[in-house]
VOVO-875804 format. One record per residue (C-alpha): residue number from 1; x, y, z. Coordinates in Angstrom, 3 decimals. Layout:
@n:NUM | X:X | Y:Y | Z:Z
...
***
This chain:
@n:1 | X:-11.956 | Y:-15.913 | Z:13.286
@n:2 | X:-10.014 | Y:-15.937 | Z:16.333
@n:3 | X:-12.146 | Y:-16.244 | Z:19.671
@n:4 | X:-9.905 | Y:-12.978 | Z:20.668
@n:5 | X:-12.170 | Y:-10.854 | Z:18.337
@n:6 | X:-15.545 | Y:-12.556 | Z:18.797
@n:7 | X:-17.290 | Y:-16.011 | Z:18.566
@n:8 | X:-18.189 | Y:-16.866 | Z:14.733
@n:9 | X:-20.624 | Y:-19.118 | Z:15.813
@n:10 | X:-22.995 | Y:-15.946 | Z:17.116
@n:11 | X:-22.826 | Y:-14.578 | Z:13.783
@n:12 | X:-22.544 | Y:-17.518 | Z:11.602
@n:13 | X:-25.201 | Y:-19.050 | Z:8.923
@n:14 | X:-24.989 | Y:-20.921 | Z:5.959
@n:15 | X:-28.489 | Y:-18.983 | Z:4.488
@n:16 | X:-27.101 | Y:-15.742 | Z:2.880
@n:17 | X:-31.364 | Y:-13.919 | Z:3.961
@n:18 | X:-30.297 | Y:-14.798 | Z:7.443
@n:19 | X:-30.581 | Y:-11.374 | Z:9.283
@n:20 | X:-27.650 | Y:-10.331 | Z:11.352
@n:21 | X:-25.269 | Y:-13.626 | Z:10.387
@n:22 | X:-22.023 | Y:-14.320 | Z:7.658
@n:23 | X:-21.790 | Y:-16.895 | Z:5.427
@n:24 | X:-17.657 | Y:-16.349 | Z:6.220
@n:25 | X:-15.896 | Y:-17.717 | Z:8.906
@n:26 | X:-12.686 | Y:-16.512 | Z:7.725
@n:27 | X:-9.933 | Y:-13.708 | Z:7.886
@n:28 | X:-6.607 | Y:-12.849 | Z:8.096
@n:29 | X:-6.097 | Y:-11.804 | Z:11.875
@n:30 | X:-3.556 | Y:-10.107 | Z:13.672
@n:31 | X:-2.588 | Y:-11.452 | Z:17.520
@n:32 | X:-4.394 | Y:-9.396 | Z:20.272
@n:33 | X:-4.122 | Y:-5.728 | Z:20.082
@n:34 | X:-4.824 | Y:-4.839 | Z:23.186
@n:35 | X:-1.246 | Y:-4.247 | Z:24.661
@n:36 | X:0.291 | Y:-0.954 | Z:24.368
@n:37 | X:3.150 | Y:0.969 | Z:26.327
@n:38 | X:1.127 | Y:4.184 | Z:27.006
@n:39 | X:3.757 | Y:5.641 | Z:29.363
@n:40 | X:6.435 | Y:5.704 | Z:26.319
@n:41 | X:3.811 | Y:7.829 | Z:24.212
@n:42 | X:3.523 | Y:9.963 | Z:27.583
@n:43 | X:-0.117 | Y:9.180 | Z:28.056
@n:44 | X:-2.384 | Y:7.993 | Z:30.805
@n:45 | X:-4.035 | Y:4.681 | Z:31.218
@n:46 | X:-7.256 | Y:6.322 | Z:30.643
@n:47 | X:-6.521 | Y:8.176 | Z:27.780
@n:48 | X:-4.841 | Y:4.204 | Z:26.071
@n:49 | X:-7.970 | Y:2.491 | Z:27.054
@n:50 | X:-9.874 | Y:5.019 | Z:24.875
@n:51 | X:-7.961 | Y:4.522 | Z:21.802
@n:52 | X:-8.447 | Y:3.009 | Z:18.854
@n:53 | X:-6.132 | Y:0.190 | Z:18.318
@n:54 | X:-5.334 | Y:1.612 | Z:14.870
@n:55 | X:-3.870 | Y:4.631 | Z:16.368
@n:56 | X:-1.855 | Y:2.241 | Z:18.997
@n:57 | X:-0.356 | Y:0.622 | Z:16.053
@n:58 | X:0.256 | Y:3.418 | Z:13.901
@n:59 | X:2.170 | Y:5.129 | Z:16.693
@n:60 | X:4.351 | Y:2.059 | Z:17.478
@n:61 | X:5.095 | Y:2.271 | Z:13.476
@n:62 | X:6.199 | Y:5.471 | Z:13.357
@n:63 | X:8.827 | Y:5.020 | Z:15.752
@n:64 | X:10.172 | Y:1.314 | Z:14.278
@n:65 | X:10.183 | Y:3.689 | Z:10.404
@n:66 | X:11.994 | Y:6.290 | Z:11.557
@n:67 | X:14.315 | Y:3.752 | Z:13.702
@n:68 | X:14.584 | Y:1.625 | Z:10.520
@n:69 | X:15.450 | Y:4.349 | Z:8.056
@n:70 | X:18.362 | Y:5.067 | Z:10.557
@n:71 | X:16.926 | Y:8.769 | Z:11.661
@n:72 | X:17.112 | Y:10.207 | Z:15.120
@n:73 | X:13.423 | Y:11.314 | Z:16.975
@n:74 | X:15.505 | Y:13.953 | Z:18.250
@n:75 | X:16.508 | Y:15.420 | Z:15.130
@n:76 | X:13.132 | Y:15.251 | Z:13.507
@n:77 | X:11.685 | Y:17.123 | Z:16.435
@n:78 | X:10.423 | Y:20.531 | Z:15.014
@n:79 | X:11.228 | Y:19.714 | Z:11.392
@n:80 | X:8.938 | Y:20.108 | Z:8.582
@n:81 | X:7.569 | Y:16.007 | Z:8.780
@n:82 | X:4.575 | Y:15.248 | Z:7.356
@n:83 | X:2.274 | Y:12.502 | Z:8.550
@n:84 | X:-0.558 | Y:11.064 | Z:5.776
@n:85 | X:-2.606 | Y:8.436 | Z:7.307
@n:86 | X:-5.091 | Y:5.906 | Z:5.104
@n:87 | X:-7.472 | Y:4.733 | Z:7.452
@n:88 | X:-11.445 | Y:3.370 | Z:6.987
@n:89 | X:-12.394 | Y:1.100 | Z:9.896
@n:90 | X:-14.642 | Y:2.824 | Z:12.475
@n:91 | X:-15.289 | Y:-0.668 | Z:14.446
@n:92 | X:-13.476 | Y:0.748 | Z:17.498
@n:93 | X:-15.736 | Y:4.015 | Z:16.839
@n:94 | X:-18.998 | Y:2.500 | Z:17.045
@n:95 | X:-18.447 | Y:0.560 | Z:19.783
@n:96 | X:-17.317 | Y:3.212 | Z:22.256
@n:97 | X:-19.982 | Y:6.130 | Z:21.062
@n:98 | X:-23.177 | Y:4.077 | Z:20.812
@n:99 | X:-26.447 | Y:4.914 | Z:23.238
@n:100 | X:-25.508 | Y:1.933 | Z:24.992
@n:101 | X:-21.799 | Y:3.268 | Z:25.942
@n:102 | X:-23.327 | Y:6.948 | Z:26.959
@n:103 | X:-22.331 | Y:6.202 | Z:30.717
@n:104 | X:-19.059 | Y:4.963 | Z:29.786
@n:105 | X:-17.890 | Y:8.143 | Z:28.082
@n:106 | X:-14.724 | Y:9.930 | Z:28.914
@n:107 | X:-13.100 | Y:13.153 | Z:28.017
@n:108 | X:-10.629 | Y:11.048 | Z:25.715
@n:109 | X:-13.370 | Y:9.110 | Z:23.754
@n:110 | X:-13.546 | Y:12.064 | Z:20.708
@n:111 | X:-9.794 | Y:11.950 | Z:20.092
@n:112 | X:-9.480 | Y:8.099 | Z:20.540
@n:113 | X:-12.298 | Y:6.965 | Z:17.755
@n:114 | X:-11.939 | Y:9.908 | Z:15.599
@n:115 | X:-9.976 | Y:9.749 | Z:12.657
@n:116 | X:-7.564 | Y:12.984 | Z:12.350
@n:117 | X:-6.040 | Y:11.940 | Z:15.442
@n:118 | X:-4.748 | Y:9.197 | Z:13.643
@n:119 | X:-2.244 | Y:11.634 | Z:11.965
@n:120 | X:-2.496 | Y:14.461 | Z:14.543
@n:121 | X:-1.193 | Y:12.499 | Z:17.582
@n:122 | X:2.016 | Y:11.100 | Z:15.598
@n:123 | X:3.224 | Y:14.271 | Z:14.661
@n:124 | X:1.886 | Y:15.438 | Z:18.362
@n:125 | X:4.325 | Y:12.824 | Z:19.836
@n:126 | X:7.338 | Y:13.373 | Z:17.206
@n:127 | X:6.948 | Y:17.064 | Z:17.492
@n:128 | X:6.587 | Y:17.389 | Z:13.904
@n:129 | X:5.354 | Y:20.359 | Z:11.782
@n:130 | X:4.229 | Y:19.680 | Z:8.138
@n:131 | X:0.720 | Y:18.567 | Z:7.240
@n:132 | X:-1.044 | Y:16.090 | Z:9.006
@n:133 | X:-4.229 | Y:14.507 | Z:8.383
@n:134 | X:-5.972 | Y:10.821 | Z:7.395
@n:135 | X:-7.425 | Y:10.358 | Z:3.740
@n:136 | X:-10.596 | Y:7.610 | Z:3.643
@n:137 | X:-11.246 | Y:6.751 | Z:-0.027
@n:138 | X:-11.898 | Y:2.744 | Z:0.934
@n:139 | X:-9.701 | Y:0.733 | Z:-0.357
@n:140 | X:-7.403 | Y:2.941 | Z:-2.040
@n:141 | X:-6.899 | Y:5.398 | Z:1.015
@n:142 | X:-3.074 | Y:4.252 | Z:1.561
@n:143 | X:-2.157 | Y:5.095 | Z:-2.052
@n:144 | X:-4.120 | Y:8.317 | Z:-2.027
@n:145 | X:-2.277 | Y:9.079 | Z:1.038
@n:146 | X:1.063 | Y:8.340 | Z:-0.709
@n:147 | X:-0.108 | Y:10.164 | Z:-3.832
@n:148 | X:-0.620 | Y:13.625 | Z:-1.178
@n:149 | X:2.820 | Y:13.013 | Z:0.065
@n:150 | X:4.639 | Y:13.217 | Z:-2.866
@n:151 | X:2.535 | Y:16.122 | Z:-3.486
@n:152 | X:3.403 | Y:18.246 | Z:0.034
@n:153 | X:7.111 | Y:17.265 | Z:-1.028
@n:154 | X:6.845 | Y:18.887 | Z:-4.138
@n:155 | X:5.110 | Y:21.835 | Z:-3.135
@n:156 | X:7.618 | Y:22.541 | Z:-0.009
@n:157 | X:5.106 | Y:21.713 | Z:2.674
@n:158 | X:7.024 | Y:19.501 | Z:3.935
@n:159 | X:10.579 | Y:18.259 | Z:3.655
@n:160 | X:10.139 | Y:14.700 | Z:5.384
@n:161 | X:7.032 | Y:12.112 | Z:4.868
@n:162 | X:5.616 | Y:9.025 | Z:7.020
@n:163 | X:2.777 | Y:7.633 | Z:5.149
@n:164 | X:0.562 | Y:4.675 | Z:6.835
@n:165 | X:-2.375 | Y:2.691 | Z:7.103
@n:166 | X:-4.068 | Y:0.480 | Z:9.300
@n:167 | X:-6.672 | Y:-1.852 | Z:9.722
@n:168 | X:-8.205 | Y:-3.829 | Z:12.160
@n:169 | X:-11.520 | Y:-5.851 | Z:12.399
@n:170 | X:-13.038 | Y:-5.524 | Z:15.696
@n:171 | X:-16.241 | Y:-6.256 | Z:15.218
@n:172 | X:-18.213 | Y:-8.325 | Z:13.016
@n:173 | X:-20.899 | Y:-5.479 | Z:11.626
@n:174 | X:-19.010 | Y:-5.011 | Z:8.555
@n:175 | X:-18.390 | Y:-8.288 | Z:8.092
@n:176 | X:-21.765 | Y:-9.176 | Z:7.971
@n:177 | X:-22.164 | Y:-5.876 | Z:5.673
@n:178 | X:-19.822 | Y:-7.102 | Z:3.176
@n:179 | X:-21.061 | Y:-10.857 | Z:3.571
@n:180 | X:-24.519 | Y:-9.075 | Z:2.323
@n:181 | X:-23.171 | Y:-7.685 | Z:-0.638
@n:182 | X:-21.743 | Y:-11.034 | Z:-1.875
@n:183 | X:-18.061 | Y:-9.866 | Z:-1.798
@n:184 | X:-16.925 | Y:-12.193 | Z:0.722
@n:185 | X:-15.612 | Y:-16.039 | Z:0.008
@n:186 | X:-17.517 | Y:-17.872 | Z:1.904
@n:187 | X:-15.013 | Y:-20.788 | Z:1.854
@n:188 | X:-12.102 | Y:-18.169 | Z:2.945
@n:189 | X:-10.337 | Y:-18.874 | Z:-0.753
@n:190 | X:-9.286 | Y:-15.624 | Z:-2.351
@n:191 | X:-9.101 | Y:-16.824 | Z:-6.448
@n:192 | X:-8.253 | Y:-13.635 | Z:-7.921
@n:193 | X:-8.451 | Y:-13.608 | Z:-11.870
@n:194 | X:-10.132 | Y:-17.261 | Z:-11.358
@n:195 | X:-13.069 | Y:-18.662 | Z:-13.144
@n:196 | X:-14.146 | Y:-19.684 | Z:-9.969
@n:197 | X:-13.330 | Y:-16.413 | Z:-7.787
@n:198 | X:-16.078 | Y:-15.531 | Z:-5.590
@n:199 | X:-15.005 | Y:-12.792 | Z:-3.251
@n:200 | X:-12.515 | Y:-11.743 | Z:-0.885
@n:201 | X:-11.663 | Y:-12.363 | Z:2.965
@n:202 | X:-11.032 | Y:-9.456 | Z:5.174
@n:203 | X:-7.801 | Y:-9.043 | Z:6.541
@n:204 | X:-5.731 | Y:-7.060 | Z:9.261
@n:205 | X:-2.545 | Y:-5.115 | Z:9.299
@n:206 | X:-0.652 | Y:-2.061 | Z:8.933
@n:207 | X:2.294 | Y:-0.274 | Z:7.664
@n:208 | X:3.987 | Y:2.977 | Z:7.094
@n:209 | X:7.138 | Y:4.040 | Z:4.696
@n:210 | X:9.160 | Y:7.334 | Z:5.114
@n:211 | X:8.940 | Y:9.391 | Z:1.764
@n:212 | X:11.775 | Y:11.824 | Z:0.787
@n:213 | X:12.887 | Y:13.962 | Z:-2.385
@n:214 | X:15.288 | Y:12.077 | Z:-4.225
@n:215 | X:17.698 | Y:15.020 | Z:-4.477
@n:216 | X:17.636 | Y:15.255 | Z:-0.849
@n:217 | X:17.757 | Y:11.818 | Z:-0.101
@n:218 | X:21.064 | Y:11.264 | Z:-1.762
@n:219 | X:22.695 | Y:14.273 | Z:-0.372
@n:220 | X:22.212 | Y:13.056 | Z:2.886
@n:221 | X:22.956 | Y:9.629 | Z:2.659
@n:222 | X:19.649 | Y:7.924 | Z:3.294
@n:223 | X:19.248 | Y:4.129 | Z:2.618
@n:224 | X:16.990 | Y:4.465 | Z:-0.292
@n:225 | X:14.572 | Y:0.870 | Z:-0.657
@n:226 | X:12.875 | Y:2.125 | Z:-3.524
@n:227 | X:11.726 | Y:5.033 | Z:-6.162
@n:228 | X:8.007 | Y:6.418 | Z:-6.814
@n:229 | X:8.604 | Y:7.631 | Z:-10.183
@n:230 | X:4.578 | Y:8.899 | Z:-10.344
@n:231 | X:1.002 | Y:8.525 | Z:-9.130
@n:232 | X:-2.519 | Y:9.791 | Z:-9.841
@n:233 | X:-5.880 | Y:9.147 | Z:-8.378
@n:234 | X:-9.053 | Y:9.824 | Z:-10.364
@n:235 | X:-12.825 | Y:9.144 | Z:-9.866
@n:236 | X:-15.304 | Y:7.450 | Z:-11.779
@n:237 | X:-17.828 | Y:9.392 | Z:-11.930
@n:238 | X:-20.920 | Y:8.421 | Z:-12.956
@n:239 | X:-21.080 | Y:4.725 | Z:-13.681
@n:240 | X:-23.267 | Y:1.810 | Z:-13.358
@n:241 | X:-23.513 | Y:2.583 | Z:-9.443
@n:242 | X:-21.789 | Y:3.939 | Z:-6.660
@n:243 | X:-19.717 | Y:0.774 | Z:-6.042
@n:244 | X:-19.393 | Y:-0.591 | Z:-9.515
@n:245 | X:-15.880 | Y:-0.310 | Z:-11.373
@n:246 | X:-15.343 | Y:1.855 | Z:-13.807
@n:247 | X:-12.859 | Y:0.657 | Z:-16.688
@n:248 | X:-12.027 | Y:3.354 | Z:-18.729
@n:249 | X:-11.427 | Y:5.264 | Z:-15.206
@n:250 | X:-9.182 | Y:2.657 | Z:-14.563
@n:251 | X:-7.362 | Y:2.637 | Z:-17.724
@n:252 | X:-7.005 | Y:6.595 | Z:-17.291
@n:253 | X:-5.008 | Y:6.558 | Z:-14.171
@n:254 | X:-2.666 | Y:3.902 | Z:-15.460
@n:255 | X:-2.101 | Y:6.161 | Z:-18.434
@n:256 | X:-1.424 | Y:9.096 | Z:-16.231
@n:257 | X:1.006 | Y:7.547 | Z:-14.386
@n:258 | X:2.806 | Y:6.140 | Z:-17.207
@n:259 | X:3.279 | Y:9.664 | Z:-18.780
@n:260 | X:4.048 | Y:11.259 | Z:-15.560
@n:261 | X:6.998 | Y:9.135 | Z:-15.236
@n:262 | X:7.745 | Y:9.513 | Z:-18.298
@n:263 | X:8.244 | Y:5.617 | Z:-19.347
@n:264 | X:5.956 | Y:3.510 | Z:-22.118
@n:265 | X:3.988 | Y:-0.038 | Z:-21.219
@n:266 | X:6.833 | Y:-1.654 | Z:-22.461
@n:267 | X:8.884 | Y:-0.798 | Z:-19.397
@n:268 | X:6.529 | Y:-2.153 | Z:-16.479
@n:269 | X:7.888 | Y:-5.326 | Z:-15.124
@n:270 | X:5.366 | Y:-6.148 | Z:-12.816
@n:271 | X:1.730 | Y:-4.851 | Z:-11.920
@n:272 | X:0.305 | Y:-5.463 | Z:-8.382
@n:273 | X:-3.265 | Y:-5.430 | Z:-8.909
@n:274 | X:-6.031 | Y:-4.653 | Z:-7.043
@n:275 | X:-6.982 | Y:-7.979 | Z:-7.676
@n:276 | X:-10.436 | Y:-8.711 | Z:-5.213
@n:277 | X:-11.499 | Y:-11.466 | Z:-6.453
@n:278 | X:-14.949 | Y:-10.498 | Z:-7.675
@n:279 | X:-16.590 | Y:-11.350 | Z:-10.746
@n:280 | X:-17.449 | Y:-8.579 | Z:-11.518
@n:281 | X:-14.205 | Y:-6.283 | Z:-10.488
@n:282 | X:-11.836 | Y:-8.906 | Z:-11.743
@n:283 | X:-12.869 | Y:-9.071 | Z:-15.396
@n:284 | X:-13.188 | Y:-5.254 | Z:-15.294
@n:285 | X:-9.622 | Y:-4.398 | Z:-13.998
@n:286 | X:-8.516 | Y:-7.189 | Z:-16.506
@n:287 | X:-9.642 | Y:-5.731 | Z:-19.656
@n:288 | X:-8.349 | Y:-2.297 | Z:-18.320
@n:289 | X:-4.893 | Y:-3.887 | Z:-18.065
@n:290 | X:-5.218 | Y:-5.262 | Z:-21.700
@n:291 | X:-6.051 | Y:-1.870 | Z:-22.777
@n:292 | X:-2.926 | Y:-0.173 | Z:-21.787
@n:293 | X:-0.690 | Y:-2.897 | Z:-22.089
@n:294 | X:-1.714 | Y:-5.336 | Z:-25.341
@n:295 | X:-1.035 | Y:-2.544 | Z:-27.777
@n:296 | X:2.398 | Y:-2.709 | Z:-27.093
@n:297 | X:5.926 | Y:-4.385 | Z:-28.640
@n:298 | X:6.103 | Y:-6.385 | Z:-25.204
@n:299 | X:8.550 | Y:-9.171 | Z:-25.692
@n:300 | X:6.999 | Y:-11.203 | Z:-22.542
@n:301 | X:3.419 | Y:-10.803 | Z:-21.196
@n:302 | X:3.324 | Y:-8.076 | Z:-18.104
@n:303 | X:3.568 | Y:-10.496 | Z:-14.948
@n:304 | X:0.472 | Y:-9.355 | Z:-12.789
@n:305 | X:-0.566 | Y:-10.355 | Z:-9.184
@n:306 | X:-2.498 | Y:-9.479 | Z:-5.975
@n:307 | X:-1.038 | Y:-10.047 | Z:-2.549
@n:308 | X:-4.875 | Y:-10.294 | Z:-1.601
@n:309 | X:-4.431 | Y:-13.619 | Z:-2.112
@n:310 | X:-1.944 | Y:-14.102 | Z:0.190
@n:311 | X:-2.759 | Y:-11.937 | Z:3.493
@n:312 | X:-6.942 | Y:-11.085 | Z:2.739
@n:313 | X:-7.921 | Y:-7.745 | Z:2.034
@n:314 | X:-6.851 | Y:-5.087 | Z:4.275
@n:315 | X:-8.826 | Y:-2.463 | Z:2.724
@n:316 | X:-7.488 | Y:0.794 | Z:3.846
@n:317 | X:-4.092 | Y:-0.613 | Z:4.230
@n:318 | X:-4.585 | Y:-2.951 | Z:0.793
@n:319 | X:-2.291 | Y:-0.187 | Z:-1.041
@n:320 | X:0.468 | Y:0.173 | Z:1.589
@n:321 | X:0.599 | Y:-4.013 | Z:1.652
@n:322 | X:1.047 | Y:-3.883 | Z:-1.723
@n:323 | X:4.278 | Y:-1.224 | Z:-1.475
@n:324 | X:5.504 | Y:-3.288 | Z:1.026
@n:325 | X:5.243 | Y:-6.288 | Z:-1.143
@n:326 | X:7.226 | Y:-4.538 | Z:-3.931
@n:327 | X:9.830 | Y:-3.495 | Z:-2.076
@n:328 | X:10.389 | Y:-6.237 | Z:-0.428
@n:329 | X:10.542 | Y:-8.108 | Z:-4.073
@n:330 | X:12.779 | Y:-6.014 | Z:-4.847
@n:331 | X:14.947 | Y:-6.557 | Z:-2.108
@n:332 | X:14.960 | Y:-10.533 | Z:-2.308
@n:333 | X:14.928 | Y:-10.461 | Z:-6.124
@n:334 | X:11.958 | Y:-12.318 | Z:-6.286
@n:335 | X:7.937 | Y:-12.377 | Z:-6.803
@n:336 | X:6.011 | Y:-14.394 | Z:-4.697
@n:337 | X:3.318 | Y:-16.534 | Z:-6.159
@n:338 | X:-0.117 | Y:-15.435 | Z:-6.399
@n:339 | X:-2.212 | Y:-17.986 | Z:-5.083
@n:340 | X:-5.499 | Y:-19.869 | Z:-5.591
@n:341 | X:-4.934 | Y:-19.474 | Z:-9.627
@n:342 | X:-5.715 | Y:-22.560 | Z:-11.860
@n:343 | X:-8.346 | Y:-21.807 | Z:-14.700
@n:344 | X:-8.610 | Y:-17.833 | Z:-15.697
@n:345 | X:-11.926 | Y:-15.922 | Z:-15.621
@n:346 | X:-13.795 | Y:-16.656 | Z:-19.212
@n:347 | X:-14.589 | Y:-12.748 | Z:-19.115
@n:348 | X:-10.945 | Y:-12.216 | Z:-20.190
@n:349 | X:-9.571 | Y:-13.181 | Z:-23.468
@n:350 | X:-6.492 | Y:-14.943 | Z:-22.212
@n:351 | X:-4.849 | Y:-16.316 | Z:-25.363
@n:352 | X:-3.878 | Y:-12.611 | Z:-26.012
@n:353 | X:-0.661 | Y:-13.391 | Z:-24.311
@n:354 | X:-0.267 | Y:-9.647 | Z:-22.621
@n:355 | X:-1.141 | Y:-10.739 | Z:-19.293
@n:356 | X:0.576 | Y:-13.207 | Z:-17.249
@n:357 | X:-0.518 | Y:-14.217 | Z:-13.797
@n:358 | X:2.323 | Y:-14.874 | Z:-11.434
@n:359 | X:1.652 | Y:-18.251 | Z:-9.758
@n:360 | X:5.098 | Y:-19.280 | Z:-8.168
@n:361 | X:7.834 | Y:-17.886 | Z:-6.028
@n:362 | X:9.790 | Y:-15.967 | Z:-9.644
@n:363 | X:12.738 | Y:-14.525 | Z:-9.949
@n:364 | X:13.185 | Y:-10.790 | Z:-10.137
@n:365 | X:16.746 | Y:-10.465 | Z:-10.800
@n:366 | X:18.793 | Y:-6.932 | Z:-11.498
@n:367 | X:19.818 | Y:-6.547 | Z:-15.156
@n:368 | X:20.939 | Y:-3.743 | Z:-17.176
@n:369 | X:17.938 | Y:-1.602 | Z:-16.554
@n:370 | X:15.728 | Y:-0.453 | Z:-13.267
@n:371 | X:12.954 | Y:-2.908 | Z:-12.272
@n:372 | X:9.873 | Y:-0.749 | Z:-12.647
@n:373 | X:6.139 | Y:-2.005 | Z:-11.307
@n:374 | X:2.913 | Y:-0.513 | Z:-10.924
@n:375 | X:0.410 | Y:-0.997 | Z:-8.089
@n:376 | X:-3.556 | Y:-0.050 | Z:-8.481
@n:377 | X:-6.194 | Y:0.638 | Z:-5.588
@n:378 | X:-9.621 | Y:1.094 | Z:-6.157
@n:379 | X:-12.061 | Y:2.403 | Z:-3.441
@n:380 | X:-15.464 | Y:1.467 | Z:-3.442
@n:381 | X:-16.928 | Y:5.295 | Z:-3.614
@n:382 | X:-14.814 | Y:5.344 | Z:-7.176
@n:383 | X:-11.303 | Y:6.961 | Z:-5.898
@n:384 | X:-8.814 | Y:5.233 | Z:-8.049
@n:385 | X:-5.257 | Y:4.957 | Z:-7.327
@n:386 | X:-1.986 | Y:4.065 | Z:-9.390
@n:387 | X:1.377 | Y:4.461 | Z:-8.585
@n:388 | X:4.631 | Y:3.159 | Z:-10.062
@n:389 | X:7.863 | Y:2.195 | Z:-8.215
@n:390 | X:11.311 | Y:1.410 | Z:-9.314
@n:391 | X:14.182 | Y:-0.001 | Z:-7.564
@n:392 | X:16.647 | Y:2.848 | Z:-6.227
@n:393 | X:19.792 | Y:3.814 | Z:-7.703
@n:394 | X:23.045 | Y:2.166 | Z:-6.760
@n:395 | X:25.185 | Y:4.668 | Z:-5.617
@n:396 | X:28.046 | Y:2.692 | Z:-3.966
@n:397 | X:26.927 | Y:3.260 | Z:-0.460
@n:398 | X:24.825 | Y:1.515 | Z:1.366
@n:399 | X:23.116 | Y:4.557 | Z:3.075
@n:400 | X:22.353 | Y:5.683 | Z:6.650
@n:401 | X:22.561 | Y:2.373 | Z:8.728
@n:402 | X:19.540 | Y:1.490 | Z:10.181
@n:403 | X:18.797 | Y:2.287 | Z:14.111
@n:404 | X:16.940 | Y:-1.276 | Z:14.446
@n:405 | X:16.820 | Y:-4.162 | Z:12.320
@n:406 | X:13.862 | Y:-5.114 | Z:10.601
@n:407 | X:12.280 | Y:-8.469 | Z:11.988
@n:408 | X:12.853 | Y:-10.069 | Z:8.923
@n:409 | X:16.642 | Y:-8.964 | Z:8.606
@n:410 | X:17.448 | Y:-10.024 | Z:12.062
@n:411 | X:18.220 | Y:-13.655 | Z:11.562
@n:412 | X:20.581 | Y:-12.636 | Z:8.737
@n:413 | X:24.479 | Y:-11.843 | Z:9.721
@n:414 | X:27.084 | Y:-11.194 | Z:6.444
@n:415 | X:30.784 | Y:-11.431 | Z:7.402
@n:416 | X:32.807 | Y:-8.121 | Z:5.737
@n:417 | X:34.991 | Y:-9.986 | Z:3.495
@n:418 | X:31.279 | Y:-11.634 | Z:2.126
@n:419 | X:30.072 | Y:-8.509 | Z:1.919
@n:420 | X:33.035 | Y:-6.795 | Z:-0.112
@n:421 | X:33.069 | Y:-9.964 | Z:-2.324
@n:422 | X:29.244 | Y:-9.529 | Z:-2.908
@n:423 | X:29.982 | Y:-6.101 | Z:-3.946
@n:424 | X:32.594 | Y:-6.415 | Z:-6.384
@n:425 | X:30.501 | Y:-9.049 | Z:-8.296
@n:426 | X:28.044 | Y:-7.003 | Z:-8.317
@n:427 | X:30.180 | Y:-3.701 | Z:-9.627
@n:428 | X:29.874 | Y:-5.068 | Z:-13.648
@n:429 | X:26.345 | Y:-4.411 | Z:-13.395
@n:430 | X:26.010 | Y:-1.524 | Z:-11.274
@n:431 | X:27.313 | Y:0.822 | Z:-13.720
@n:432 | X:25.060 | Y:-0.276 | Z:-15.963
@n:433 | X:21.630 | Y:-0.146 | Z:-14.050
@n:434 | X:22.981 | Y:3.633 | Z:-12.924
@n:435 | X:23.654 | Y:4.702 | Z:-16.519
@n:436 | X:19.698 | Y:3.534 | Z:-17.028
@n:437 | X:18.265 | Y:5.224 | Z:-14.445
@n:438 | X:20.452 | Y:8.574 | Z:-15.192
@n:439 | X:18.554 | Y:8.075 | Z:-18.675
@n:440 | X:15.108 | Y:7.682 | Z:-17.324
@n:441 | X:15.612 | Y:10.356 | Z:-14.821
@n:442 | X:16.427 | Y:12.646 | Z:-17.734
@n:443 | X:13.980 | Y:11.535 | Z:-19.993
@n:444 | X:11.123 | Y:11.993 | Z:-17.198
@n:445 | X:12.746 | Y:16.161 | Z:-16.626
@n:446 | X:12.894 | Y:16.392 | Z:-19.958
@n:447 | X:9.431 | Y:15.690 | Z:-20.455
@n:448 | X:8.042 | Y:17.539 | Z:-16.940
@n:449 | X:9.770 | Y:20.552 | Z:-18.865
@n:450 | X:8.214 | Y:19.997 | Z:-21.984
@n:451 | X:4.442 | Y:19.699 | Z:-20.536
@n:452 | X:5.044 | Y:22.045 | Z:-17.382
@n:453 | X:2.073 | Y:23.892 | Z:-18.278
@n:454 | X:-0.455 | Y:21.003 | Z:-19.433
@n:455 | X:0.564 | Y:18.443 | Z:-16.690
@n:456 | X:-2.486 | Y:16.834 | Z:-14.770
@n:457 | X:-3.209 | Y:18.087 | Z:-11.302
@n:458 | X:-3.544 | Y:14.572 | Z:-10.459
@n:459 | X:-0.325 | Y:13.145 | Z:-11.525
@n:460 | X:2.825 | Y:13.398 | Z:-9.659
@n:461 | X:5.538 | Y:15.662 | Z:-10.423
@n:462 | X:9.397 | Y:14.588 | Z:-9.114
@n:463 | X:10.892 | Y:11.408 | Z:-8.796
@n:464 | X:10.912 | Y:10.691 | Z:-5.093
@n:465 | X:12.621 | Y:8.034 | Z:-2.723
@n:466 | X:12.213 | Y:6.248 | Z:0.288
***
């Protein structure tokens, strides 16, 4: 843990029963987050000092996401653009509203520390007039935010949606709490689905995506990075305890999304799991996946993985990180390795052959059908979410150019001749992929037309591109 957060030695003890101490010295941290251009965001230095750094990150990301999508900020001003944020971390609020800091309270502490302005401040800065709110369902927050954004687009509440999440670890308090619950890995190794799984490490990060209805995105010539075929949310209800996972609820939420997307389990190529590396949670999730995917005619096991093994557990931002992983995997035609997996947990029957942990950097190339992947997120209070993503249809156009190149593309330069040659090589397969997309979309729309009156209120109703 970096010294610019806190001195880990002050709070560390190998004794799990030591009051106010933690056994885990590890985490996944961003650099210092104090730097912020308050003048750019039209606020005073005094107001910025009272602003939760999670809000600062989300403000910055909103500008980067808009630029990356090739959209103009001025064109969006006054529009029915929505903002949907997943957030559950409250370290900054605790630090600035406790009884010892009463003499330091300013008029800006309330808006800087509460959750609501994390969305409202973005809408204020950009002059958005669609829905703007924050959701806290713990570790499923960002996926639930995506689900709500899709609903708002479907219902006509907004025409465009920014969906984001942020997680920063600014105090040792919740780390100590998680350690007392036995959730953290003392050695810093997240061994999801492994026989030696013994917890996760907390992680920092933030992400944001832009959603629009697919017909609108195609009409406007937007660049598409992926499609949301379906989303669903549900609740554990009465289970072993408030924070115990419910395998039946996990099965149900995945089946809802498959039905909503109009696809079968056989159509799924990869599933980004919740995968927190806990002895109770891992077997529960594996067996739930087997219930959904084992009774199929799959020609090969469903590949699964957890980005938590790579970056730590981003909590409210975990689902957003998983979405980014899947979109980048489709863009780069490869799936990153699921780390620290050696021997599968004995609490799951691996011999069934229905699931396979993606242990190495694996190719995920385009084929004659769209690549499809699911992602799960389960909150400790029982709110479960699942989303099914697909690669976007190839329209023959690169779409709207970016106004700002993303960091991972800034060192890449392509000549026009090389790009024309690449497109020529792809043309033979593009037609097959587009035909398969059209078939899936028609199948999906027919399903919606037939079952519209019986559709679950928790299942997304349209295809969305972002």
